[in-house]
C-alpha positions in Angstrom: -37.5 21.7 -0.8 -33.7 21.7 -1.3 -32.2 24.1 -3.9 -30.4 22.7 -6.9 -28.2 24.0 -9.7 -28.1 22.6 -13.2 -25.7 23.2 -16.1 -26.9 23.2 -19.7 -24.7 22.2 -22.6 -25.3 21.9 -26.3 -24.7 18.6 -28.1 -25.1 17.5 -31.7 -25.8 13.8 -32.4 -25.6 12.3 -35.8 -27.1 9.2 -37.4 -27.5 7.5 -40.8 -31.0 6.3 -39.7 -33.2 9.2 -38.3 -33.3 12.4 -36.3 -34.7 10.3 -33.3 -31.6 8.1 -33.5 -29.3 11.1 -33.7 -30.9 12.5 -30.5 -30.6 9.1 -28.8 -26.9 8.9 -29.8 -26.2 12.3 -28.3 -27.9 11.6 -25.0 -26.5 8.1 -24.6 -22.9 9.3 -25.4 -23.2 12.2 -23.0 -24.5 9.9 -20.3 -21.3 7.9 -20.3 -19.3 10.9 -18.9 -22.0 13.2 -17.3 -23.8 12.2 -14.2 -27.4 12.9 -13.4 -28.7 14.0 -16.8 -32.1 15.6 -16.4 -33.6 17.1 -19.5 -32.8 17.0 -23.2 -34.4 19.6 -25.5 -34.2 19.2 -29.2 -33.5 22.7 -30.5 -32.7 22.0 -34.2 -33.0 19.3 -36.7 -31.0 19.3 -40.0 -29.3 16.9 -42.3 -26.5 16.7 -44.8 -27.1 15.9 -48.4 -24.7 14.2 -50.8 -25.4 13.7 -54.5 -29.0 14.7 -53.9 -29.6 12.1 -51.2 -29.7 12.3 -47.4 -26.4 11.5 -46.0 -26.6 12.2 -42.3 -29.4 13.2 -39.9 -28.3 15.7 -37.2 -30.1 16.6 -34.0 -28.9 19.6 -31.9 -29.9 19.4 -28.2 -29.6 21.4 -25.0 -29.0 18.9 -22.2 -29.1 19.7 -18.5 -27.4 17.9 -15.6 -27.3 18.5 -11.9 -24.2 20.2 -10.6 -22.9 18.6 -7.4 -21.2 20.7 -4.8 
């Protein structure tokens, strides 16, 4: 089995709809510029509140991708 190296970065995705949508937005956006995404781990969910109502859902993720040498 060949050895591999992966880099892990933290992303925050936002959505007006849901935490799931916020996570999807983060991964899809990162996928436009990062090659070979492997794993996305949701590490935190939060939201912003404005005038007593939910304004924005936010999902924080650790995303790994393979480092090419």
